[in-house]
N, CA, C and O of each residue as an XYZ file, in Angstrom:
596
protein
N      -1.747    -10.060    -11.982
C      -2.255     -9.216    -13.045
C      -2.434     -7.779    -12.565
O      -1.833     -6.854    -13.110
N      -3.248     -7.606    -11.564
C      -3.524     -6.270    -11.044
C      -3.510     -6.350     -9.522
O      -3.819     -7.394     -8.948
N      -3.153     -5.253     -8.874
C      -3.068     -5.252     -7.422
C      -3.549     -3.909     -6.897
O      -3.163     -2.862     -7.417
N      -4.391     -3.935     -5.867
C      -4.917     -2.695     -5.288
C      -5.206     -2.929     -3.819
O      -6.090     -3.712     -3.470
N      -4.460     -2.248     -2.957
C      -4.707     -2.285     -1.515
C      -4.791     -3.708     -0.961
O      -5.731     -4.033     -0.235
N      -3.832     -4.545     -1.293
C      -3.833     -5.917     -0.798
C      -4.723     -6.861     -1.571
O      -4.728     -8.062     -1.300
N      -5.467     -6.356     -2.517
C      -6.351     -7.166     -3.350
C      -5.656     -7.374     -4.689
O      -5.260     -6.408     -5.342
N      -5.508     -8.617     -5.094
C      -4.884     -8.879     -6.385
C      -5.863     -9.628     -7.282
O      -6.735    -10.353     -6.803
N      -5.705     -9.442     -8.576
C      -6.488    -10.168     -9.557
C      -5.509    -11.061    -10.309
O      -4.484    -10.606    -10.816
N      -5.848    -12.323    -10.365
C      -4.969    -13.295    -11.019
C      -5.807    -14.317    -11.767
O      -7.012    -14.437    -11.546
N      -5.155    -15.047    -12.651
C      -5.828    -16.113    -13.372
C      -6.163    -17.263    -12.447
O      -5.381    -17.606    -11.560
N      -7.323    -17.858    -12.653
C      -7.740    -19.001    -11.841
C      -6.899    -20.216    -12.194
O      -6.376    -20.338    -13.301
N      -6.783    -21.107    -11.222
C      -6.053    -22.362    -11.389
C      -6.929    -23.501    -10.883
O      -7.918    -23.266    -10.187
N      -6.573    -24.716    -11.226
C      -7.362    -25.866    -10.775
C      -7.456    -25.937     -9.256
O      -8.470    -26.384     -8.719
N      -6.423    -25.507     -8.566
C      -6.415    -25.527     -7.111
C      -7.387    -24.548     -6.474
O      -7.550    -24.550     -5.254
N      -8.033    -23.713     -7.273
C      -8.981    -22.726     -6.751
C     -10.394    -23.285     -6.597
O     -11.296    -22.564     -6.168
N     -10.600    -24.548     -6.937
C     -11.949    -25.118     -6.915
C     -12.607    -24.993     -5.539
O     -13.786    -24.648     -5.452
N     -11.865    -25.269     -4.465
C     -12.457    -25.191     -3.119
C     -12.902    -23.768     -2.793
O     -14.018    -23.559     -2.317
N     -12.038    -22.796     -3.046
C     -12.367    -21.409     -2.757
C     -13.516    -20.893     -3.614
O     -14.369    -20.146     -3.134
N     -13.535    -21.294     -4.886
C     -14.629    -20.878     -5.765
C     -15.946    -21.527     -5.348
O     -17.002    -20.903     -5.446
N     -15.889    -22.764     -4.889
C     -17.107    -23.429     -4.401
C     -17.671    -22.664     -3.204
O     -18.884    -22.489     -3.088
N     -16.791    -22.214     -2.323
C     -17.225    -21.441     -1.154
C     -17.825    -20.100     -1.583
O     -18.858    -19.686     -1.057
N     -17.178    -19.419     -2.539
C     -17.692    -18.138     -3.038
C     -19.058    -18.323     -3.697
O     -19.981    -17.549     -3.443
N     -19.187    -19.337     -4.534
C     -20.464    -19.599     -5.199
C     -21.564    -19.928     -4.190
O     -22.707    -19.500     -4.353
N     -21.218    -20.686     -3.150
C     -22.241    -21.044     -2.156
C     -22.759    -19.812     -1.426
O     -23.933    -19.762     -1.059
N     -21.892    -18.810     -1.210
C     -22.339    -17.566     -0.570
C     -23.358    -16.834     -1.436
O     -24.169    -16.055     -0.936
N     -23.305    -17.096     -2.748
C     -24.256    -16.477     -3.668
C     -25.459    -17.381     -3.917
O     -26.320    -17.066     -4.739
N     -25.515    -18.511     -3.201
C     -26.653    -19.408     -3.337
C     -26.519    -20.416     -4.464
O     -27.496    -21.075     -4.822
N     -25.333    -20.547     -5.025
C     -25.091    -21.517     -6.093
C     -24.244    -22.641     -5.512
O     -23.054    -22.461     -5.251
N     -24.857    -23.792     -5.313
C     -24.154    -24.923     -4.718
C     -23.645    -25.831     -5.838
O     -24.423    -26.348     -6.640
N     -22.331    -26.014     -5.877
C     -21.695    -26.872     -6.870
C     -20.701    -27.763     -6.127
O     -19.899    -27.276     -5.330
N     -20.758    -29.050     -6.388
C     -19.804    -29.977     -5.775
C     -18.394    -29.620     -6.239
O     -18.190    -29.245     -7.393
N     -17.426    -29.738     -5.333
C     -16.047    -29.335     -5.634
C     -15.457    -30.124     -6.795
O     -14.734    -29.559     -7.615
N     -15.753    -31.428     -6.881
C     -15.207    -32.215     -7.983
C     -15.810    -31.792     -9.319
O     -15.124    -31.767    -10.341
N     -17.090    -31.463     -9.301
C     -17.758    -30.982    -10.527
C     -17.199    -29.617    -10.935
O     -16.984    -29.354    -12.118
N     -16.968    -28.755     -9.949
C     -16.400    -27.439    -10.221
C     -14.983    -27.575    -10.776
O     -14.597    -26.830    -11.676
N     -14.214    -28.515    -10.251
C     -12.863    -28.757    -10.766
C     -12.917    -29.194    -12.229
O     -12.074    -28.781    -13.025
N     -13.896    -30.022    -12.592
C     -14.068    -30.438    -13.991
C     -14.396    -29.232    -14.862
O     -13.850    -29.081    -15.955
N     -15.288    -28.375    -14.375
C     -15.656    -27.173    -15.141
C     -14.458    -26.247    -15.311
O     -14.261    -25.669    -16.380
N     -13.660    -26.109    -14.259
C     -12.454    -25.278    -14.352
C     -11.510    -25.812    -15.431
O     -10.959    -25.041    -16.216
N     -11.329    -27.118    -15.465
C     -10.459    -27.728    -16.464
C     -10.925    -27.368    -17.873
O     -10.116    -26.991    -18.720
N     -12.221    -27.482    -18.121
C     -12.776    -27.167    -19.440
C     -12.621    -25.675    -19.736
O     -12.185    -25.301    -20.825
N     -12.973    -24.830    -18.781
C     -12.924    -23.380    -19.014
C     -11.502    -22.884    -19.259
O     -11.288    -21.991    -20.078
N     -10.534    -23.456    -18.557
C      -9.151    -23.008    -18.716
C      -8.577    -23.405    -20.067
O      -7.560    -22.855    -20.490
N      -9.215    -24.355    -20.753
C      -8.771    -24.764    -22.089
C      -9.450    -23.980    -23.196
O      -9.074    -24.129    -24.359
N     -10.425    -23.159    -22.886
C     -11.159    -22.397    -23.888
C     -10.568    -21.002    -24.035
O      -9.898    -20.513    -23.126
N     -10.815    -20.351    -25.188
C     -10.345    -18.971    -25.338
C     -11.094    -18.049    -24.379
O     -12.320    -17.951    -24.421
N     -10.354    -17.391    -23.534
C     -10.968    -16.488    -22.576
C     -10.106    -16.351    -21.348
O      -8.950    -16.775    -21.325
N     -10.686    -15.749    -20.324
C      -9.967    -15.534    -19.070
C     -10.920    -15.794    -17.912
O     -12.066    -15.345    -17.913
N     -10.428    -16.519    -16.938
C     -11.148    -16.747    -15.697
C     -10.285    -16.139    -14.610
O      -9.227    -16.668    -14.273
N     -10.748    -15.015    -14.059
C      -9.943    -14.218    -13.142
C     -10.556    -14.212    -11.750
O     -11.776    -14.187    -11.583
N      -9.680    -14.236    -10.764
C     -10.094    -14.263     -9.353
C      -9.542    -13.041     -8.637
O      -8.379    -12.678     -8.816
N     -10.386    -12.408     -7.824
C      -9.939    -11.349     -6.918
C      -9.550    -12.032     -5.624
O     -10.365    -12.706     -4.993
N      -8.310    -11.856     -5.238
C      -7.729    -12.580     -4.117
C      -7.265    -11.601     -3.043
O      -6.590    -10.616     -3.341
N      -7.625    -11.872     -1.812
C      -7.097    -11.111     -0.678
C      -6.410    -12.110      0.220
O      -5.387    -12.687     -0.148
N      -6.960    -12.312      1.382
C      -6.439    -13.282      2.327
C      -7.552    -14.275      2.569
O      -8.588    -13.928      3.135
N      -7.346    -15.498      2.148
C      -8.382    -16.509      2.305
C      -9.042    -16.831      0.985
O      -8.422    -16.712     -0.071
N     -10.310    -17.242      1.041
C     -10.995    -17.620     -0.195
C     -11.159    -16.417     -1.124
O     -11.069    -15.273     -0.679
N     -11.399    -16.672     -2.410
C     -11.558    -15.567     -3.365
C     -12.669    -14.598     -2.945
O     -13.701    -15.001     -2.408
N     -12.427    -13.318     -3.207
C     -13.431    -12.287     -2.926
C     -14.352    -12.076     -4.115
O     -15.446    -11.529     -3.970
N     -13.913    -12.508     -5.290
C     -14.717    -12.335     -6.490
C     -14.144    -13.125     -7.644
O     -12.999    -13.576     -7.604
N     -14.965    -13.286     -8.683
C     -14.550    -14.017     -9.877
C     -15.250    -13.413    -11.093
O     -16.386    -12.946    -11.005
N     -14.553    -13.430    -12.223
C     -15.145    -13.020    -13.488
C     -14.675    -13.984    -14.562
O     -13.502    -14.354    -14.609
N     -15.599    -14.387    -15.422
C     -15.273    -15.256    -16.556
C     -15.642    -14.507    -17.829
O     -16.784    -14.079    -17.995
N     -14.678    -14.350    -18.724
C     -14.925    -13.717    -20.014
C     -14.404    -14.652    -21.102
O     -13.310    -15.206    -20.992
N     -15.200    -14.817    -22.143
C     -14.852    -15.694    -23.255
C     -14.888    -14.860    -24.526
O     -15.708    -13.949    -24.642
N     -14.019    -15.152    -25.476
C     -14.060    -14.395    -26.727
C     -14.193    -15.326    -27.917
O     -13.767    -16.481    -27.904
N     -14.813    -14.755    -28.954
C     -15.049    -15.516    -30.179
C     -15.286    -14.557    -31.340
O     -15.633    -13.391    -31.151
N     -15.088    -15.083    -32.543
C     -15.353    -14.306    -33.752
C     -16.866    -14.300    -34.012
O     -17.586    -15.226    -33.637
N     -17.317    -13.232    -34.663
C     -18.730    -13.126    -35.034
C     -18.834    -12.759    -36.505
O     -17.888    -12.223    -37.083
N     -19.958    -13.040    -37.102
C     -20.150    -12.738    -38.519
C     -20.412    -11.262    -38.789
O     -20.197    -10.789    -39.905
N     -20.871    -10.533    -37.783
C     -21.319     -9.167    -37.996
C     -20.271     -8.102    -37.741
O     -20.557     -6.915    -37.898
N     -19.058     -8.493    -37.349
C     -18.008     -7.510    -37.066
C     -16.646     -8.154    -37.249
O     -16.508     -9.369    -37.111
N     -15.632     -7.342    -37.562
C     -14.279     -7.854    -37.726
C     -13.634     -8.243    -36.401
O     -13.147     -9.366    -36.268
N     -13.618     -7.343    -35.416
C     -12.968     -7.759    -34.162
C     -13.803     -8.810    -33.435
O     -15.026     -8.853    -33.569
N     -13.128     -9.643    -32.674
C     -13.824    -10.634    -31.855
C     -14.674     -9.920    -30.801
O     -14.522     -8.722    -30.563
N     -15.557    -10.676    -30.189
C     -16.429    -10.169    -29.129
C     -16.108    -10.923    -27.850
O     -15.949    -12.144    -27.865
N     -16.012    -10.198    -26.744
C     -15.833    -10.808    -25.437
C     -17.176    -10.859    -24.739
O     -17.926     -9.884    -24.769
N     -17.488    -11.973    -24.115
C     -18.757    -12.123    -23.402
C     -18.486    -12.548    -21.967
O     -17.830    -13.560    -21.718
N     -18.995    -11.769    -21.033
C     -18.855    -12.093    -19.614
C     -19.985    -13.042    -19.247
O     -21.163    -12.710    -19.374
N     -19.601    -14.237    -18.787
C     -20.615    -15.221    -18.405
C     -20.810    -15.282    -16.893
O     -21.843    -15.750    -16.415
N     -19.819    -14.811    -16.146
C     -19.918    -14.813    -14.685
C     -19.224    -13.583    -14.129
O     -18.096    -13.273    -14.513
N     -19.884    -12.893    -13.242
C     -19.277    -11.817    -12.451
C     -19.908    -11.910    -11.071
O     -21.096    -11.646    -10.890
N     -19.089    -12.290    -10.111
C     -19.616    -12.529     -8.766
C     -18.634    -12.010     -7.731
O     -17.431    -12.258     -7.815
N     -19.169    -11.283     -6.748
C     -18.365    -10.778     -5.634
C     -19.025    -11.261     -4.347
O     -20.250    -11.260     -4.222
N     -18.205    -11.669     -3.406
C     -18.680    -12.110     -2.091
C     -19.623    -11.036     -1.541
O     -19.234     -9.871     -1.459
N     -20.845    -11.397     -1.165
C     -21.803    -10.408     -0.671
C     -21.263     -9.531      0.471
O     -21.647     -8.368      0.594
N     -20.380    -10.085      1.296
C     -19.814     -9.315      2.409
C     -18.732     -8.343      1.953
O     -18.334     -7.467      2.721
N     -18.251     -8.478      0.723
C     -17.161     -7.635      0.203
C     -17.627     -6.667     -0.882
O     -16.809     -5.967     -1.479
N     -18.930     -6.623     -1.141
C     -19.442     -5.737     -2.189
C     -19.303     -4.280     -1.775
O     -19.186     -3.960     -0.592
N     -19.318     -3.408     -2.769
C     -19.207     -1.951     -2.594
C     -17.790     -1.559     -2.176
O     -17.594     -0.535     -1.520
N     -16.801     -2.374     -2.556
C     -15.402     -2.082     -2.254
C     -14.545     -1.976     -3.516
O     -13.318     -1.946     -3.429
N     -15.181     -1.919     -4.681
C     -14.439     -1.770     -5.927
C     -13.927     -3.068     -6.526
O     -13.195     -3.039     -7.515
N     -14.299     -4.215     -5.945
C     -13.798     -5.491     -6.436
C     -14.346     -5.789     -7.831
O     -13.589     -6.190     -8.716
N     -15.637     -5.602     -8.039
C     -16.229     -5.881     -9.356
C     -15.616     -4.978    -10.423
O     -15.358     -5.431    -11.538
N     -15.384     -3.722    -10.100
C     -14.761     -2.808    -11.072
C     -13.346     -3.256    -11.420
O     -12.939     -3.194    -12.580
N     -12.603     -3.700    -10.426
C     -11.238     -4.171    -10.668
C     -11.252     -5.440    -11.525
O     -10.433     -5.579    -12.434
N     -12.169     -6.360    -11.245
C     -12.308     -7.561    -12.061
C     -12.700     -7.205    -13.492
O     -12.149     -7.753    -14.447
N     -13.655     -6.285    -13.637
C     -14.095     -5.866    -14.970
C     -12.951     -5.224    -15.756
O     -12.773     -5.493    -16.944
N     -12.188     -4.384    -15.085
C     -11.045     -3.730    -15.737
C     -10.042     -4.771    -16.227
O      -9.541     -4.667    -17.347
N      -9.745     -5.764    -15.406
C      -8.799     -6.805    -15.781
C      -9.336     -7.668    -16.918
O      -8.588     -8.031    -17.825
N     -10.622     -7.996    -16.875
C     -11.230     -8.795    -17.947
C     -11.255     -8.018    -19.258
O     -11.002     -8.584    -20.321
N     -11.559     -6.726    -19.187
C     -11.570     -5.889    -20.394
C     -10.175     -5.811    -20.999
O     -10.016     -5.855    -22.219
N      -9.181     -5.697    -20.152
C      -7.788     -5.660    -20.608
C      -7.423     -6.964    -21.320
O      -6.798     -6.935    -22.380
N      -7.802     -8.088    -20.752
C      -7.515     -9.388    -21.356
C      -8.237     -9.537    -22.697
O      -7.652    -10.021    -23.666
N      -9.504     -9.124    -22.753
C     -10.274     -9.217    -23.994
C      -9.696     -8.299    -25.074
O      -9.600     -8.685    -26.239
N      -9.321     -7.106    -24.686
C      -8.705     -6.161    -25.626
C      -7.416     -6.746    -26.194
O      -7.168     -6.659    -27.397
N      -6.597     -7.342    -25.327
C      -5.336     -7.952    -25.759
C      -5.565     -9.132    -26.702
O      -4.709     -9.436    -27.532
N      -6.711     -9.795    -26.578
C      -7.049    -10.924    -27.438
C      -7.665    -10.472    -28.757
O      -8.015    -11.304    -29.594
N      -7.801     -9.159    -28.948
C      -8.331     -8.639    -30.203
C      -9.820     -8.384    -30.218
O     -10.410     -8.231    -31.287
N     -10.438     -8.333    -29.053
C     -11.878     -8.060    -28.987
C     -12.150     -6.573    -29.148
O     -11.367     -5.732    -28.706
N     -13.258     -6.266    -29.780
C     -13.660     -4.884    -29.959
C     -14.841     -4.492    -29.093
O     -15.163     -3.309    -28.978
N     -15.493     -5.475    -28.480
C     -16.681     -5.193    -27.685
C     -16.781     -6.229    -26.571
O     -16.355     -7.374    -26.718
N     -17.349     -5.799    -25.473
C     -17.552     -6.666    -24.319
C     -19.048     -6.716    -24.028
O     -19.700     -5.675    -23.943
N     -19.594     -7.922    -23.874
C     -21.016     -8.102    -23.621
C     -21.244     -8.733    -22.257
O     -20.426     -9.516    -21.775
N     -22.369     -8.381    -21.641
C     -22.831     -9.051    -20.436
C     -24.237     -9.551    -20.740
O     -25.168     -8.762    -20.901
N     -24.376    -10.856    -20.815
C     -25.699    -11.442    -20.997
C     -26.383    -11.413    -19.643
O     -25.896    -12.026    -18.693
N     -27.505    -10.712    -19.539
C     -28.137    -10.535    -18.231
C     -29.660    -10.703    -18.295
O     -30.399     -9.780    -17.953
N     -30.130    -11.881    -18.733
C     -31.584    -12.067    -18.746
C     -32.134    -12.039    -17.326
O     -31.644    -12.743    -16.443
N     -33.139    -11.234    -17.124
C     -33.733    -11.109    -15.794
C     -32.752    -10.591    -14.759
O     -32.812    -10.975    -13.591
N     -31.845     -9.717    -15.186
C     -30.794     -9.218    -14.291
C     -31.384     -8.506    -13.075
O     -32.394     -7.808    -13.161
N     -30.725     -8.708    -11.959
C     -31.098     -7.992    -10.743
C     -30.786     -6.514    -10.941
O     -29.939     -6.149    -11.757
N     -31.473     -5.677    -10.192
C     -31.279     -4.237    -10.333
C     -29.843     -3.809    -10.069
O     -29.352     -2.876    -10.705
N     -29.146     -4.489     -9.119
C     -27.774     -4.086     -8.825
C     -26.838     -4.399     -9.985
O     -25.913     -3.629    -10.243
N     -27.051     -5.512    -10.698
C     -26.231     -5.819    -11.877
C     -26.523     -4.824    -12.995
O     -25.605     -4.336    -13.654
N     -27.780     -4.531    -13.203
C     -28.182     -3.556    -14.235
C     -27.543     -2.196    -13.933
O     -26.988     -1.562    -14.830
N     -27.617     -1.753    -12.695
C     -27.031     -0.465    -12.302
C     -25.519     -0.486    -12.464
O     -24.936      0.495    -12.925
N     -24.869     -1.592    -12.091
C     -23.417     -1.710    -12.241
C     -23.019     -1.610    -13.701
O     -22.094     -0.875    -14.047
N     -23.712     -2.344    -14.559
C     -23.396     -2.311    -15.994
C     -23.525     -0.894    -16.549
O     -22.637     -0.424    -17.261
N     -24.597     -0.229    -16.236
C     -24.807      1.133    -16.743
C     -23.777      2.104    -16.171
O     -23.342      3.021    -16.868
N     -23.384      1.917    -14.919
C     -22.417      2.809    -14.278
C     -20.996      2.596    -14.788
O     -20.143      3.468    -14.624
N     -20.732      1.435    -15.409
C     -19.380      1.142    -15.877
C     -19.251      1.226    -17.398
O     -18.323      0.663    -17.978
N     -20.182      1.927    -18.038
C     -20.034      2.228    -19.459
C     -20.720      1.293    -20.424
O     -20.569      1.447    -21.636
N     -21.474      0.323    -19.924
C     -22.221     -0.555    -20.821
C     -23.500      0.139    -21.251
O     -24.067      0.947    -20.516
N     -23.943     -0.194    -22.459
C     -25.218      0.302    -22.960
C     -26.152     -0.883    -23.073
O     -25.758     -1.956    -23.532
N     -27.390     -0.685    -22.654
C     -28.336     -1.796    -22.663
C     -28.988     -1.934    -24.031
O     -29.416     -0.953    -24.639
N     -29.053     -3.181    -24.500
C     -29.733     -3.518    -25.738
C     -30.537     -4.776    -25.459
O     -30.004     -5.884    -25.533
N     -31.801     -4.618    -25.141
C     -32.615     -5.757    -24.720
C     -32.130     -6.241    -23.368
O     -32.054     -5.467    -22.414
N     -31.803     -7.519    -23.287
C     -31.298     -8.072    -22.035
C     -29.790     -8.242    -22.063
O     -29.214     -8.897    -21.195
N     -29.155     -7.652    -23.060
C     -27.704     -7.702    -23.183
C     -27.148     -6.311    -22.979
O     -27.716     -5.326    -23.452
N     -26.036     -6.235    -22.275
C     -25.331     -4.980    -22.108
C     -24.056     -5.071    -22.921
O     -23.373     -6.095    -22.892
N     -23.727     -4.006    -23.650
C     -22.526     -4.010    -24.484
C     -21.694     -2.783    -24.169
O     -22.232     -1.722    -23.850
N     -20.365     -2.930    -24.260
C     -19.459     -1.827    -24.011
C     -18.284     -1.942    -24.978
O     -17.654     -2.996    -25.064
N     -17.987     -0.874    -25.702
C     -16.845     -0.867    -26.603
C     -15.556     -0.954    -25.790
O     -15.472     -0.401    -24.694
N     -14.564     -1.641    -26.323
C     -13.276     -1.752    -25.636
C     -12.253     -0.754    -26.181
O     -11.196     -0.555    -25.583
N     -12.564     -0.139    -27.296
C     -11.687      0.889    -27.870
C     -12.518      2.141    -28.084
O     -13.721      2.067    -28.333
N     -11.882      3.264    -27.987
C     -12.600      4.517    -28.180
C     -13.090      4.612    -29.614
O     -12.377      4.274    -30.560
N     -14.315      5.076    -29.750
C     -14.904      5.214    -31.090
C     -14.417      6.488    -31.730
O     -14.300      7.529    -31.082
N     -14.134      6.390    -33.013
C     -13.613      7.555    -33.744
C     -14.686      8.550    -34.059
O     -14.411      9.583    -34.669
């Protein structure tokens, strides 16, 4: 999908369960590999994109964005449910590259807005959202995917 300095962003596959389990464990989220493989199967069948930042070895980051129609607007809405970068690889532009790729996928699917649900968000996530064009509304951050007229 996207490539920058040896870092590529690509769609996740079932074979990524081991690498994603390792990435999640670095963030303190322990998930059994077989359970994660089941979740991947379900997520890959839903409308959305599950993207991995890949270098050499296990994934450096992951983003999950899902889209759906809403009653309050014509274009669909994209919602980011996961954005995670290996703690040792942070501050290298990986999250921005993942966000750019997810926004592109959501835009192509007909979404007009991208949301990040962030209840009790850590300060670094809040700062990242604000620095990348999201506007805070309660505990949700929203960002238009098309320029406003």
